[in-house]
C-alpha positions as CSV (number, residue, x, y, z in Angstrom):
1,X,37.2,11.6,-18.1
2,X,39.5,8.7,-19.2
3,X,36.6,7.1,-21.1
4,X,35.8,10.4,-22.8
5,X,39.4,10.9,-23.8
6,X,39.6,7.4,-25.1
7,X,36.5,7.9,-27.2
8,X,37.9,11.1,-28.7
9,X,41.1,9.4,-29.6
10,X,39.1,6.6,-31.2
11,X,37.5,9.2,-33.5
12,X,34.4,10.2,-31.6
13,X,33.5,14.0,-31.5
14,X,32.5,15.3,-28.1
15,X,30.6,18.5,-27.4
16,X,30.4,20.1,-24.0
17,X,30.6,16.9,-21.9
18,X,30.7,17.9,-18.2
19,X,33.2,16.0,-16.0
20,X,34.4,16.6,-12.5
21,X,38.1,16.6,-11.7
22,X,39.3,17.4,-8.2
23,X,36.1,19.3,-7.3
24,X,36.3,21.3,-10.5
25,X,33.5,21.1,-13.1
26,X,34.9,21.0,-16.6
27,X,33.3,21.0,-20.0
28,X,35.1,18.8,-22.5
29,X,35.0,19.4,-26.2
30,X,37.0,17.1,-28.5
31,X,37.6,16.6,-32.2
32,X,39.4,13.7,-33.8
33,X,42.3,14.5,-36.2
34,X,42.6,12.9,-39.6
35,X,46.2,12.0,-39.0
36,X,45.3,10.3,-35.7
37,X,44.7,11.4,-32.2
38,X,42.4,14.3,-31.2
39,X,42.3,17.9,-30.1
40,X,40.7,18.4,-26.7
41,X,39.6,21.7,-25.1
42,X,38.6,22.0,-21.4
43,X,36.4,24.9,-20.1
44,X,36.3,25.5,-16.4
45,X,32.6,25.7,-15.4
46,X,33.2,25.8,-11.7
47,X,32.6,29.5,-11.2
48,X,29.4,29.3,-13.3
49,X,28.1,26.3,-11.3
50,X,28.8,28.0,-8.0
51,X,27.0,31.1,-9.2
52,X,24.0,29.0,-10.2
53,X,24.0,27.4,-6.7
54,X,24.1,30.8,-5.0
55,X,21.3,32.0,-7.2
56,X,19.2,28.9,-6.6
57,X,19.8,29.2,-2.8
58,X,18.9,32.9,-2.9
59,X,15.6,32.3,-4.7
60,X,14.8,29.5,-2.3
61,X,15.5,31.6,0.7
62,X,13.5,34.6,-0.6
63,X,10.6,32.3,-1.4
64,X,10.7,30.8,2.1
65,X,11.0,34.1,3.8
66,X,8.0,35.6,2.0
67,X,5.9,32.4,2.1
68,X,5.8,32.3,5.9
69,X,4.2,35.8,6.4
70,X,2.0,35.3,3.3
71,X,0.6,32.1,4.8
72,X,-0.2,34.0,8.0
73,X,-1.8,36.9,6.1
74,X,-3.9,34.6,3.9
75,X,-5.0,32.5,6.9
76,X,-6.1,35.4,9.0
77,X,-7.7,37.2,6.1
78,X,-9.8,34.2,5.3
79,X,-10.9,33.8,8.9
80,X,-11.8,37.5,9.1
81,X,-14.5,36.8,6.5
82,X,-16.4,35.0,9.2
83,X,-19.1,37.4,10.3
84,X,-19.5,35.6,13.6
85,X,-16.1,36.7,14.9
86,X,-16.2,39.0,17.9
87,X,-14.6,42.5,17.7
88,X,-11.6,41.6,19.9
89,X,-10.7,38.5,17.8
90,X,-11.0,40.6,14.6
91,X,-8.7,43.2,16.1
92,X,-6.1,40.5,17.0
93,X,-6.3,39.0,13.5
94,X,-6.0,42.4,11.9
95,X,-2.9,43.2,14.0
96,X,-1.3,39.9,12.9
97,X,-2.0,40.7,9.3
98,X,-0.5,44.2,9.7
99,X,2.6,42.8,11.5
100,X,3.3,40.2,8.8
101,X,2.7,42.7,6.0
102,X,5.3,45.0,7.6
103,X,7.6,42.1,7.8
104,X,7.3,41.4,4.1
105,X,7.8,45.1,3.4
106,X,11.1,45.0,5.4
107,X,12.3,42.0,3.5
108,X,11.6,43.6,0.2
109,X,13.2,46.9,1.3
110,X,16.3,45.1,2.4
111,X,16.5,43.1,-0.8
112,X,16.3,46.2,-2.8
113,X,19.0,47.9,-0.7
114,X,21.3,44.9,-1.0
115,X,20.7,44.6,-4.8
116,X,21.4,48.3,-5.3
117,X,24.7,48.1,-3.3
118,X,25.9,44.9,-4.9
119,X,25.2,46.0,-8.4
120,X,27.2,49.2,-8.0
121,X,24.2,51.4,-8.3
122,X,25.1,53.1,-5.1
123,X,28.3,54.8,-4.2
124,X,29.0,56.5,-0.8
125,X,29.4,60.3,-0.5
126,X,31.6,60.5,2.6
127,X,31.7,63.5,4.9
128,X,32.7,63.9,8.5
129,X,29.8,62.6,10.6
130,X,29.5,63.1,14.3
131,X,29.5,59.5,15.7
132,X,28.0,60.3,19.1
133,X,24.9,61.7,17.5
134,X,24.4,58.9,15.1
135,X,24.9,56.3,17.8
136,X,22.4,58.0,20.1
137,X,19.9,58.1,17.2
138,X,20.3,54.4,16.6
139,X,19.9,53.6,20.3
140,X,16.9,55.8,20.5
141,X,15.1,53.9,17.8
142,X,15.8,50.6,19.6
143,X,14.9,51.9,23.1
144,X,11.2,50.9,23.2
145,X,12.1,47.2,22.5
146,X,15.1,47.3,24.8
147,X,13.0,48.7,27.7
148,X,10.5,45.9,27.4
149,X,13.4,43.4,27.8
150,X,15.1,45.3,30.6
151,X,18.2,46.0,28.4
152,X,20.2,49.1,29.1
153,X,21.6,51.1,26.1
154,X,24.8,53.1,26.2
155,X,27.2,55.1,24.0
156,X,30.9,55.1,24.7
157,X,32.7,57.3,22.2
158,X,36.2,58.7,22.8
159,X,37.1,61.4,22.2
160,X,33.5,62.8,22.4
161,X,33.9,64.9,19.2
162,X,35.0,61.8,17.2
163,X,33.7,61.8,13.6
164,X,33.6,59.1,11.0
165,X,34.4,59.8,7.4
166,X,31.4,58.2,5.9
167,X,28.2,58.6,3.9
168,X,25.7,59.9,6.6
169,X,22.8,57.8,5.4
170,X,24.9,54.7,5.1
171,X,26.4,55.2,8.6
172,X,23.0,55.6,10.1
173,X,21.8,52.4,8.4
174,X,24.9,50.5,9.6
175,X,24.4,51.5,13.2
176,X,20.6,51.0,13.1
177,X,21.1,47.5,11.7
178,X,23.8,46.6,14.3
179,X,21.9,47.9,17.3
180,X,18.6,46.3,16.2
181,X,20.4,43.0,15.7
182,X,22.0,43.3,19.1
183,X,18.8,44.1,21.0
184,X,16.9,41.3,19.2
185,X,19.5,38.7,20.3
186,X,20.0,40.0,23.9
187,X,17.5,38.9,26.6
188,X,19.1,40.9,29.5
189,X,22.1,43.1,30.2
190,X,23.2,45.9,27.9
191,X,24.0,47.0,24.4
192,X,26.9,49.4,23.9
193,X,28.0,51.4,20.9
194,X,31.7,52.1,21.2
195,X,33.8,54.3,19.0
196,X,37.6,54.8,18.9
197,X,40.2,56.2,16.5
198,X,42.1,53.2,15.1
199,X,44.9,52.8,12.4
200,X,44.1,55.9,10.4
201,X,40.4,55.5,10.6
202,X,37.6,55.0,13.1
203,X,36.5,51.7,14.7
204,X,32.8,51.4,15.7
205,X,31.8,48.4,17.7
206,X,28.4,47.3,18.9
207,X,28.6,45.0,21.9
208,X,25.9,43.0,23.5
209,X,25.5,40.6,26.5
210,X,23.4,38.1,24.5
211,X,23.8,34.3,24.2
212,X,26.8,34.6,21.9
213,X,27.6,32.7,18.7
214,X,29.4,29.5,18.3
215,X,32.7,29.6,16.2
216,X,31.2,27.5,13.4
217,X,28.5,30.1,12.9
218,X,30.5,33.2,13.4
219,X,32.2,33.4,10.1
220,X,28.9,33.1,8.3
221,X,26.8,35.7,10.0
222,X,27.4,38.3,7.2
223,X,25.9,36.0,4.6
224,X,22.4,36.8,3.2
225,X,19.6,35.0,5.1
226,X,22.1,33.1,7.4
227,X,20.7,32.8,10.9
228,X,22.2,31.1,14.0
229,X,18.8,30.6,15.5
230,X,16.3,30.5,12.7
231,X,13.1,30.2,14.7
232,X,14.0,32.9,17.2
233,X,15.2,35.3,14.6
234,X,12.0,35.1,12.6
235,X,9.9,35.3,15.8
236,X,11.7,38.6,16.7
237,X,11.3,40.1,13.2
238,X,14.7,39.7,11.7
239,X,14.9,39.6,7.9
240,X,18.3,37.8,7.7
241,X,19.7,40.6,5.6
242,X,20.7,43.2,8.1
243,X,24.3,42.1,8.6
244,X,24.9,41.5,4.9
245,X,23.8,45.0,4.2
246,X,26.2,46.3,6.9
247,X,29.1,44.4,5.4
248,X,28.5,45.8,1.9
249,X,27.9,49.3,3.0
250,X,31.2,49.3,5.0
251,X,33.2,47.7,2.3
252,X,31.9,50.3,-0.2
253,X,33.8,52.9,1.9
254,X,37.0,50.8,1.8
255,X,36.4,49.6,5.3
256,X,35.8,46.2,6.9
257,X,33.3,44.4,9.1
258,X,34.1,41.6,11.6
259,X,32.6,39.8,14.5
260,X,33.8,38.2,17.7
261,X,31.8,36.3,20.3
262,X,31.8,34.1,23.3
263,X,29.0,31.7,24.0
264,X,26.9,32.9,27.0
265,X,28.9,36.1,27.2
266,X,27.8,38.1,24.2
267,X,28.9,39.3,20.7
268,X,30.8,42.3,19.4
269,X,30.5,43.4,15.8
270,X,33.1,45.9,14.7
271,X,33.1,48.0,11.6
272,X,36.1,50.1,10.6
273,X,36.0,53.2,8.3
274,X,39.1,54.6,6.8
275,X,39.8,58.3,7.4
276,X,38.2,60.3,10.3
277,X,38.0,63.7,11.8
278,X,37.7,65.5,15.1
279,X,35.0,67.9,14.0
280,X,31.9,66.7,12.3
281,X,29.8,68.3,9.6
282,X,26.7,66.1,10.2
C-alpha cells in the first residue's frame, strides 16, 4: 500500500490495484494532480470477495455431492452391460443404481427448496397448525428406519391442543428434516419431539440420544453441506442441506433455530415460532 501511494504521489496513475489492509480487501485507484500530490479512492471489496468464496465453495460442494452417486451409478451401469452376470448380482447393482439416483434427486430437490427460500421466491402463509398431529406424522415417516435401529419415538406436547402459527407445509418440512436428522445420527435410545408455549410463541424441540456434537462443530451445523461426520452422514443418506432449510424456513416466519448438545449424551435442536394458538385449523 505504501509503495502504491508513493507511486501515485510521484505521478503514476493507478487503476483498481487490490491491496489488503487489516483483513480488508481494498481496490485503490489514484490520479496525480497537476499541482502536486494525488487523489486516491479506496473501494472495499471485502464483501464481494467473501461472496465469491461462498459461491466457489458452494459449487465445489455441489459438484462433490453429485459426483459420488454419479460415479456409483456409472460404475454399476457399466457392469450391468456384462451379459455373464447372474440375476442376483444384477438385482443388487440395479438396487444400488436406484438408491444413488434417489440420493441425487434429494440433493437437487433440497437445493431447489433452499434457492427458492433464500431468493425470496417463497413466503409463508401462517395459520394455526395442530403440533401433535404434525409431530406424529413426522415420526411416522421415520418409524421404519428407527425400528431397524431399535430407536423409540415419542411426542411430548403440552398442552395437547397446542398449535403453532406457521405455514402448514413449511412446519411439516421442518419437523420431517429434524426428525430424519435425529434418527440418522442416533444408534440407540430415543428421539422425542417436544412442544411448549414460550415467550409469546411456541418452542418445538427435537431431542435425540445420539453421539452428540462437539462445541466447535455445533455453531456450524446450520450451514449448507456442513457435516460433523462426513462419511457417516453420506452413508446414511443425508444431503447436508436439511438443517440449512430448517433455519431458513423458521427465520422466514420471524422465528429462530438453535442447537445444544453434549458429547455421548445427545443433541437437541429447538425451533421457535412467534404467535401460537390453543385451537388448530390444520
